[in-house]
C-alpha positions in Angstrom: 0.2 0.3 0.2 3.1 3.0 0.6 4.0 2.2 -2.9 0.4 2.4 -4.3 0.1 5.8 -2.1 3.7 7.0 -3.2 2.9 7.0 -6.7 -0.6 7.8 -6.8 0.0 11.0 -3.9 -1.0 13.8 -6.1 -3.8 12.3 -7.7 -5.0 11.2 -4.7 -5.1 15.0 -3.1 -6.3 16.3 -6.6 -9.4 14.0 -5.9 -10.0 14.9 -2.4 -9.7 18.8 -3.7 -12.7 17.7 -5.8 -14.6 16.0 -3.8 -14.4 19.5 -1.1 -15.5 21.8 -3.8 -18.7 20.2 -4.5 -19.6 21.4 -1.0 -19.9 25.4 0.5 -17.0 26.0 2.0 -15.4 29.4 2.6 -12.0 29.5 0.5 -8.8 28.1 2.3 -5.1 28.4 1.7 -2.8 25.7 1.1 -0.8 26.8 4.1 -4.1 26.8 5.9 -5.0 22.8 5.2 -1.6 21.5 4.9 -2.3 19.8 8.4 -4.9 18.1 6.3 -5.4 15.2 3.7 -1.5 16.0 2.6 0.2 15.4 6.0 -2.1 12.6 7.0 -0.9 10.8 3.4 2.7 11.4 4.8 2.2 10.2 7.9 0.4 6.8 6.9 3.1 6.2 4.0 5.8 6.5 6.9 3.5 4.5 9.2 3.4 1.5 6.4 7.4 1.8 5.9 7.7 1.1 9.2 5.2 -1.7 10.0 6.9 -3.3 7.1 10.3 -2.7 8.6 9.2 -4.4 11.1 9.5 -1.1 13.8 6.4 -0.9 15.7 7.7 1.4 18.1 7.9 3.8 15.1 4.4 3.5 13.8 3.1 4.2 17.0 5.2 7.1 17.6 3.6 8.2 13.9 -0.1 7.4 14.2 -0.8 6.4 17.8 -2.1 2.5 19.1 -5.4 1.3 18.2 -8.1 2.8 19.7 -6.0 6.3 20.1 -4.7 5.5 23.4 -0.9 6.7 23.4 1.1 8.0 26.1 2.9 10.8 24.1 0.7 12.4 21.4 1.5 11.0 18.0 2.9 12.9 14.8 -0.1 12.3 13.1 -2.4 13.3 16.5 -0.5 16.8 16.8 -1.3 17.4 12.8 -4.9 16.5 12.9 -5.8 18.4 16.3 -4.1 21.9 14.4 -6.0 20.9 11.2 -9.2 20.5 13.5 -8.9 24.0 14.9 -7.5 25.6 11.5 -11.2 24.4 10.1 -12.9 25.7 13.4 -11.4 29.5 12.6 -12.1 29.2 8.5 -15.8 28.9 10.0 -16.4 25.1 9.0 -18.3 22.7 10.9 -17.3 19.7 12.7 -19.0 17.5 9.5 -15.8 19.0 7.2 -13.3 17.6 9.4 -14.7 14.3 9.6 -15.5 14.8 5.4 -12.0 15.5 5.1 -10.8 12.2 6.0 -13.3 10.4 5.0 -12.8 12.0 1.3 -9.3 10.3 1.4 -10.5 6.8 2.3 -13.0 7.1 -0.4 -10.5 8.1 -3.0 -8.1 5.6 -1.7 -10.7 2.9 -2.3 -12.1 3.8 -5.3 -8.5 4.3 -7.0 -7.7 1.0 -5.5 -10.7 -1.1 -7.0 -9.7 1.0 -10.4 -5.9 -0.1 -10.1 -6.8 -3.4 -9.1 -4.2 -3.0 -6.3 -3.7 -5.8 -4.2 -3.8 -4.8 -0.2 -3.3 -6.7 2.4 -6.0 -7.3 5.2 -2.9 -6.0 7.8 -2.6 -2.3 5.7 -6.1 -1.9 5.4 -6.2 -2.3 9.3 -3.7 0.3 9.4 -5.2 2.4 7.2 -8.4 2.8 9.6 -6.5 2.7 12.8 -4.6 6.0 11.3 -8.1 7.3 9.8 -9.6 6.7 13.4 -6.9 8.4 15.3 -6.5 11.2 13.2 -10.2 11.6 12.7 -10.7 11.6 16.7 -8.1 14.0 17.5 -9.3 16.6 14.7 -12.9 16.3 16.3 -11.7 16.4 19.6 -9.3 19.5 19.2 -12.1 21.4 17.0 -14.8 20.4 19.8 -12.5 22.1 22.6 -11.4 24.9 20.7 -15.1 25.7 19.5 -16.6 25.2 23.4 -13.4 28.0 24.5 -14.7 30.4 22.3 -18.3 29.9 23.1 -17.3 30.3 26.9 -15.1 33.5 26.1 -18.2 34.8 24.2 -20.3 34.2 26.8 -18.1 35.7 29.4 -17.9 38.9 27.1 -21.6 39.4 26.7 -22.3 38.6 30.1 -19.5 40.9 31.3 -20.5 43.8 28.9 -24.4 43.4 30.2 -23.4 43.8 33.9 -21.0 46.6 32.8 -24.0 48.5 31.2 -25.7 47.8 34.4 -23.4 48.7 36.9 -23.0 52.3 34.3 -26.6 52.9 34.5 -26.7 52.2 38.6 -23.8 54.7 38.7 -25.7 57.7 36.8 -28.7 57.4 38.7 -27.1 57.0 42.0 -25.0 60.3 40.9 -28.4 62.3 40.1 -29.8 61.4 43.6 -26.1 62.2 45.6 -26.2 65.7 43.8 -30.0 65.8 44.5 -29.6 65.1 47.9 -26.6 67.3 48.3 -28.4 70.1 47.6 -31.7 69.2 49.2 -29.3 68.8 52.3 -28.5 72.4 52.4 -31.6 73.3 53.7 -32.2 76.1 51.2 -34.4 73.8 48.6 -37.6 72.2 49.3 -38.5 68.3 49.1 -41.5 68.8 47.2 -39.6 70.9 44.6 -37.4 70.4 41.1 -34.2 69.3 43.2 -36.8 66.6 45.2 -38.4 65.7 41.9 -34.7 64.5 40.8 -34.4 62.7 44.1 -37.5 60.7 43.7 -37.1 60.2 39.8 -33.3 58.9 40.6 -34.5 56.9 43.4 -36.9 55.5 40.7 -34.6 54.4 37.9 -32.4 52.7 40.6 -35.6 50.4 41.6 -36.4 50.1 37.8 -32.6 48.7 37.7 -32.6 46.3 39.9 -35.7 45.0 38.9 -34.7 44.3 35.7 -31.9 42.5 36.7 -33.4 40.2 39.4 -35.9 39.5 36.4 -32.9 39.0 34.0 -31.8 36.0 36.9 -34.8 34.6 37.1 -35.4 33.8 33.4 -32.4 35.0 31.8 -34.1 37.3 29.5 -34.8 41.1 29.2 -37.6 42.5 31.1 -40.0 43.5 28.3 -41.0 47.3 28.6 -44.7 48.9 27.1 -43.6 52.2 25.1 -45.6 54.9 26.3 -46.6 58.2 24.4 -45.0 61.1 26.1 -44.5 65.2 25.8 -40.7 66.0 24.9 -40.8 69.1 26.6 -41.5 67.5 30.0 -39.2 64.4 28.8 -36.6 67.2 28.3 -37.6 69.7 31.5 -36.6 66.2 33.5 -33.4 65.3 32.3 -32.6 69.3 32.2 -33.4 69.4 35.9 -30.9 66.4 36.6 -28.8 68.0 34.2 -27.9 71.3 36.1 -27.2 69.4 39.2 -24.2 67.8 37.4 -23.1 71.2 35.2 -23.3 73.0 38.9 -21.1 70.4 40.3 -18.4 70.6 37.6 -18.6 74.3 36.7 -20.3 74.2 33.7 -22.5 76.3 32.0 -25.8 74.5 30.7 -28.5 75.8 28.5 -32.1 73.8 27.9 -33.8 75.4 24.5 -37.5 76.1 24.3 -39.4 72.8 23.2 -42.5 73.2 21.6 -44.5 71.8 24.0 -47.2 70.1 21.9 -44.7 67.5 20.7 -44.7 64.1 21.5 -42.8 60.8 21.0 -44.0 57.1 21.7 -41.5 54.8 23.3 -40.0 53.3 26.7 -39.2 56.7 28.4 -37.2 55.3 31.0 -34.2 53.6 28.7 -34.4 56.9 26.3 -33.6 59.0 29.5 -31.4 57.0 30.5 -29.4 57.3 27.0 -30.1 60.9 27.4 -28.5 61.2 30.8 -25.5 59.6 29.2 -24.9 62.0 26.6 -25.2 65.0 29.2 -22.9 63.3 31.3 -20.5 62.9 28.5 -21.1 66.7 27.3 -20.1 68.0 30.8 -17.2 65.4 31.0 -15.3 66.4 28.3 -16.4 70.1 27.5 -13.5 72.5 27.7 -13.6 74.8 31.1 -16.1 77.8 31.0 -17.8 76.6 28.2 -21.6 75.6 27.2 -23.8 72.4 27.1 -26.8 72.5 25.0 -29.8 70.7 25.2 -32.4 70.8 22.7 -35.1 68.8 20.7 -37.3 69.8 17.6 -39.1 68.4 15.1 -37.5 67.6 11.6 -39.2 68.0 8.3 -39.3 64.1 7.8 -41.9 63.6 10.8 -39.0 62.6 13.6 -38.0 64.4 16.4 -34.5 65.2 16.8 -32.6 65.9 20.8 -29.5 67.4 20.3 -26.9 67.5 23.0 -23.8 69.8 22.0 -21.1 70.4 23.5 -17.3 72.7 23.7 -14.9 69.3 23.3 -13.0 70.9 20.8 -13.7 68.2 18.1 -13.4 64.5 17.9 -10.0 62.7 17.1 -10.0 61.2 13.2 -12.2 58.0 12.9 -13.2 58.0 16.2 -16.9 59.0 15.6 -17.9 55.8 15.0 -15.2 53.9 17.3 -16.3 56.1 20.7 -19.5 54.1 20.4 -18.1 50.8 20.7 -18.3 48.8 24.2 -15.0 50.1 26.4 -13.9 52.7 23.9 -12.4 55.8 25.3 -10.5 58.6 23.3 -6.7 58.9 24.2 -7.5 61.7 26.8 -10.2 60.0 28.9 -8.4 58.0 31.8 -11.7 57.6 33.7 -14.6 55.3 33.1 -15.6 52.2 31.5 -16.0 53.6 28.2 -19.8 52.1 28.0 -21.4 55.3 28.4 -22.0 56.2 24.5 -22.5 52.2 24.2 -25.5 52.0 26.4 -27.1 55.7 24.9 -26.4 53.5 21.7 -28.2 50.6 22.2 -31.1 52.3 24.4 -32.4 54.6 21.8 -32.1 51.9 19.1 -34.1 49.5 21.5 -36.9 52.1 21.7 -36.9 52.3 17.9 -34.5 55.2 17.2 -31.1 55.9 16.6 -27.9 58.1 17.9 -25.2 60.0 15.8 -22.5 62.2 16.4 -21.6 65.7 14.4 -18.2 66.5 15.0 -17.7 70.7 14.5 -13.4 70.4 14.4 -11.8 72.9 16.3 -15.4 73.7 18.2 -17.2 70.3 19.6 -19.7 67.9 18.7 -23.5 67.3 18.7 -24.8 64.3 19.7 -28.5 63.4 17.9 -31.3 60.9 19.2 -33.5 60.9 16.5 -37.2 59.3 17.0 -40.2 58.8 15.5 -42.7 61.8 16.3 -46.1 60.3 17.6 -48.9 62.6 16.3 -52.4 62.8 17.9 -55.7 62.9 15.6 -56.0 66.7 14.7 -52.7 67.4 16.2 -51.1 71.1 14.9 -47.2 70.4 14.0 -45.0 72.4 15.6 -41.7 73.7 14.6 -38.3 74.5 16.4 -35.1 75.5 15.5 -32.2 73.2 15.8 -29.0 73.4 18.1 -26.4 75.7 16.4 -23.3 73.3 15.8 -21.8 73.6 19.4 -21.4 77.7 19.1 
């Protein structure tokens, strides 16, 4: 058999390539697949030569014992394991791992019948042992790496969800602490606007804790019902909480006049969390003694735009999209987890809207939440002017 394999090596490889080409696969380079059929053939030939020369120890070193047991990994097992891992990286399924070696077995059998090659029972036994060991090692390596990748992905997703939750909890806690500090001074009534900020912060904390408990119980996101609400009241609530943050940072904050009849439909608490993330981000990066502004207005295409403008000096080239990725921080940002903007975009998109940023080089940037406008029967469309570009 070894002479037959040596003389027909290229034809067997081409036959296997033809079988592989009949299945829908991703492209792979010869370098990526060299640990598959070609190397297996070479190792099978050397195994047969060792057995023919009565060198059983060398045969086992090359291809392993029957049943796959060996105190040390065989050459064939190591190559097959590497081949299995490579197929996983290329996006193949475990079926392809088995098919690769099955194709070779079929190619050898078909060509042997065609050439009327006389193989002994012992040679067939060696061929089957080598195929069995190679398939087992390749599938084992494939499965182990796949399981490790899935575990890492699950851990990463869990870590991101935990980070999102902690970030939202921190934001609500910060607003509550600022409101309590202002109330503690004794100069503000509990029933006033600052007391309202504290109340909403506590309600947000309670909702976040409930959401986390529901996720633990059913391992799923808490379903929230969208509501119709006035944008002016929504902006006023956000502005009241943000004013405390602005005062704490020594930053100027302006809320533009909003059309009182403007309405949207969505998950109010989720959208409030997104807007507060944008405002806190603006206060964090706007330059000293500059202004952060908040505005909302109806767009010509039937939407509602909510804008947060700052004077951070503009964004670095290419940062306008990467800044929305989890754990992404700018070159000058040494604090936080880099989750605020990612959470804001996820919250807005979850409410059926979208979040974008417009860079104003040398001045700042404008974050825009776009939502669908809710139109009541017989309502008259209001108009407002958009926020200037971080002026």
